[in-house]
C-alpha positions as CSV (number, residue, x, y, z in Angstrom):
1,R,1.8,-6.3,-22.6
2,E,0.4,-4.9,-19.0
3,A,1.3,-7.0,-15.6
4,L,-0.1,-6.2,-12.3
5,Y,2.1,-6.4,-9.1
6,V,0.6,-6.7,-5.6
7,D,1.7,-7.4,-2.6
8,S,1.3,-10.3,-0.5
9,D,0.0,-8.5,2.6
10,L,-2.7,-7.1,0.6
11,L,-6.4,-7.7,0.2
12,I,-8.3,-7.3,-3.6
13,G,-11.6,-6.3,-3.2
14,R,-11.8,-4.2,-6.3
15,D,-12.8,-5.7,-9.6
16,V,-9.2,-5.4,-11.0
17,G,-10.4,-5.7,-14.6
18,Q,-11.6,-2.5,-14.7
19,L,-7.4,-1.6,-14.8
20,L,-7.9,-2.7,-18.5
21,Q,-9.8,0.2,-19.4
22,L,-6.6,2.7,-18.3
23,P,-5.1,4.8,-21.1
24,W,-1.3,4.4,-22.2
25,S,0.3,7.5,-23.0
26,Q,3.7,7.8,-24.8
27,D,5.7,8.5,-21.4
28,R,3.7,6.4,-19.0
29,L,4.8,3.0,-17.6
30,A,3.3,2.7,-14.5
31,Y,-0.4,3.4,-12.6
32,A,0.3,3.4,-8.6
33,V,-1.5,5.0,-5.5
34,Q,1.2,8.2,-4.3
35,D,1.9,6.7,-0.7
36,P,0.4,7.9,2.4
37,K,2.8,8.1,4.6
38,S,5.7,9.5,2.1
39,P,3.4,11.3,-0.6
40,T,7.0,13.3,-1.9
41,F,10.6,12.6,-1.7
42,Q,11.3,15.3,0.1
43,A,9.1,13.4,3.0
44,E,10.4,9.9,2.0
45,G,13.4,10.7,3.1
46,M,15.7,10.3,-0.5
47,D,18.8,12.6,-1.1
48,S,16.7,13.9,-4.0
49,Q,19.1,16.1,-5.3
50,R,22.3,13.7,-5.3
51,V,19.5,10.8,-7.4
52,G,18.6,13.9,-9.8
53,V,14.7,13.6,-8.6
54,P,12.7,16.9,-7.9
55,P,12.5,16.7,-3.9
56,G,8.8,18.0,-4.3
57,A,8.0,15.2,-7.1
58,S,4.9,12.8,-5.9
59,Y,6.2,9.1,-4.4
60,F,4.1,5.8,-4.9
61,N,3.4,3.2,-2.7
62,S,4.7,0.0,-5.3
63,G,2.4,-2.4,-3.1
64,F,0.2,-2.4,-6.2
65,L,1.0,-1.5,-9.7
66,W,-0.2,-1.4,-13.5
67,L,3.0,-1.6,-15.8
68,N,3.0,-1.9,-19.4
69,L,5.4,-4.1,-19.8
70,S,6.4,-3.5,-23.5
71,R,7.3,0.2,-22.9
72,W,9.1,-1.2,-19.7
73,R,10.9,-3.9,-21.5
74,A,11.9,-1.9,-24.6
75,E,13.2,1.2,-22.5
76,G,15.3,-1.2,-20.5
77,I,13.6,-0.2,-16.9
78,G,15.0,-3.3,-15.6
79,D,18.8,-2.4,-16.4
80,R,18.3,1.5,-15.0
81,C,17.1,-0.4,-11.4
82,R,20.1,-2.7,-11.5
83,Q,22.6,0.5,-12.3
84,F,20.8,2.6,-9.6
85,M,20.9,0.1,-6.9
86,K,24.8,-0.6,-7.7
87,R,25.4,3.5,-8.2
88,F,23.4,4.7,-4.9
89,P,23.2,1.4,-2.8
90,G,22.8,4.3,0.4
91,E,19.2,5.8,-0.8
92,L,17.6,2.3,-0.9
93,R,15.4,3.0,2.2
94,W,12.2,0.4,1.2
95,W,14.6,-1.7,-1.3
96,D,11.6,-2.5,-4.2
97,Q,10.0,1.1,-3.7
98,S,12.9,3.1,-3.5
99,V,14.4,2.0,-7.1
100,L,11.3,1.9,-8.7
101,N,10.0,5.6,-7.3
102,A,13.8,7.1,-8.3
103,V,13.4,5.2,-12.0
104,L,9.7,6.1,-12.7
105,W,9.6,9.4,-10.6
106,N,8.5,11.4,-14.2
107,R,6.8,8.4,-15.8
108,W,3.8,7.3,-13.7
109,A,0.1,8.7,-13.5
110,R,-1.8,8.3,-10.1
111,L,-4.6,5.7,-9.3
112,D,-7.3,6.2,-6.8
113,P,-5.9,5.4,-3.1
114,A,-9.3,3.0,-3.1
115,W,-6.7,0.6,-5.1
116,N,-4.0,0.6,-2.9
117,W,-5.6,1.8,0.4
118,A,-3.1,2.2,3.7
119,A,-4.2,0.6,7.1
120,E,-1.3,1.4,9.6
121,R,-1.9,2.2,12.9
122,T,0.1,5.4,12.6
123,L,-2.3,6.7,9.7
124,P,-5.4,8.1,11.5
125,K,-8.2,7.0,9.4
126,E,-11.3,7.8,10.6
127,Q,-13.2,6.7,7.5
128,F,-11.9,3.3,7.8
129,A,-14.2,1.4,10.3
130,P,-12.9,-1.5,11.3
131,D,-15.9,-3.1,12.3
132,R,-17.2,-2.8,8.9
133,A,-16.1,-5.0,5.4
134,L,-15.5,-2.5,3.2
135,R,-16.0,-2.7,-0.5
136,G,-14.7,-1.9,-3.3
137,V,-11.2,-1.2,-1.9
138,N,-7.9,-2.6,-1.7
139,V,-6.6,-2.9,1.8
140,H,-2.8,-3.0,2.4
141,Y,-1.7,-3.6,5.6
142,L,1.6,-1.7,6.2
143,G,4.2,-2.4,8.7
144,P,5.1,-5.1,10.8
145,N,1.8,-5.6,12.5
146,K,-0.1,-7.8,10.3
147,P,-3.7,-8.6,11.5
148,W,-3.3,-12.7,10.8
149,L,-0.4,-12.3,13.3
150,E,-1.4,-10.4,15.7
151,F,-3.7,-7.7,17.0
152,N,-4.5,-5.1,14.4
153,P,-7.3,-2.0,14.7
154,H,-8.0,-3.5,10.8
155,R,-8.0,-6.7,11.7
156,F,-12.3,-7.0,11.7
157,H,-11.9,-6.2,7.8
158,F,-9.4,-8.6,7.2
159,D,-11.5,-11.7,9.5
160,A,-14.8,-10.3,7.8
161,V,-13.1,-11.3,4.2
162,F,-11.3,-14.3,5.7
163,R,-14.3,-15.6,6.7
164,R,-15.6,-16.6,3.7
165,I,-13.0,-18.3,2.0
166,A,-11.9,-20.2,5.4
167,P,-13.3,-23.4,4.7
168,L,-10.7,-23.4,1.7
169,V,-7.8,-23.1,4.1
170,P,-5.5,-25.8,5.4
171,E,-5.4,-25.9,9.1
172,P,-1.6,-25.1,9.5
173,F,-2.6,-21.5,7.7
174,V,-5.0,-20.9,9.6
175,P,-4.1,-16.8,10.9
176,Y,-3.8,-16.3,14.4
177,R,-6.4,-15.9,16.7
178,P,-6.9,-13.0,19.3
179,C,-6.6,-13.8,23.2
180,L,-7.5,-11.8,26.4
181,A,-5.1,-9.4,25.9
182,D,-6.1,-8.5,22.1
183,S,-9.9,-8.3,23.2
184,L,-8.7,-5.9,26.1
185,K,-6.6,-4.1,23.4
186,T,-10.1,-3.7,20.8
187,A,-11.5,-2.5,23.5
188,A,-8.8,0.3,24.2
189,F,-8.9,1.1,21.1
190,F,-12.4,1.7,19.9
191,T,-12.7,3.5,23.2
192,R,-9.6,6.0,22.2
193,R,-11.4,6.3,18.8
194,A,-14.6,7.3,20.3
195,V,-13.3,9.7,22.2
196,R,-11.3,11.5,19.5
197,Q,-14.7,11.2,17.1
198,S,-16.4,12.8,20.8
199,A,-13.7,15.7,20.5
200,S,-13.6,16.6,17.0
201,A,-17.7,16.8,16.7
202,C,-17.6,19.3,19.3
203,K,-15.0,21.7,17.9
């Protein structure tokens, strides 16, 4: 009856069994986390007036979705998504995320951000300590700078999690290992963060 969708660049740190306790009201088809970079349709850039959505309507990140499949199928949501893609191909900025938001804009409920916590360079998340593994948080590595491919200030959390499963991973799939240049980038990142924190404390 329900289904959980998770992007492949997301680390699960929460007990997803908790989702089974969430209620399904008559008009609710999905649970998701509001997108941190584009919290509304207006911020996302979609021509909301053209597609019939209020510009101030909340916009979710589709990387972690808890779906009511029974109702989804009964209401033909798949067909509605396909129809939207044919009618508004120019509005598909983020593909599935754009379509799902347009079709479900008033049919979803918010999850706590910890279910889909965005780790991305342009998001100033001082509460996230990259040198300490988080507990009870699903970390979503947005953008092209994945921590298993190159330096990323959030790689430290990824490594802490990966070390627990490393013996089970075949050698060809072991993530990229940092080099000297990455170490320098790491030092620069922590230096900048320390300066920002000191400046904030002095205000």
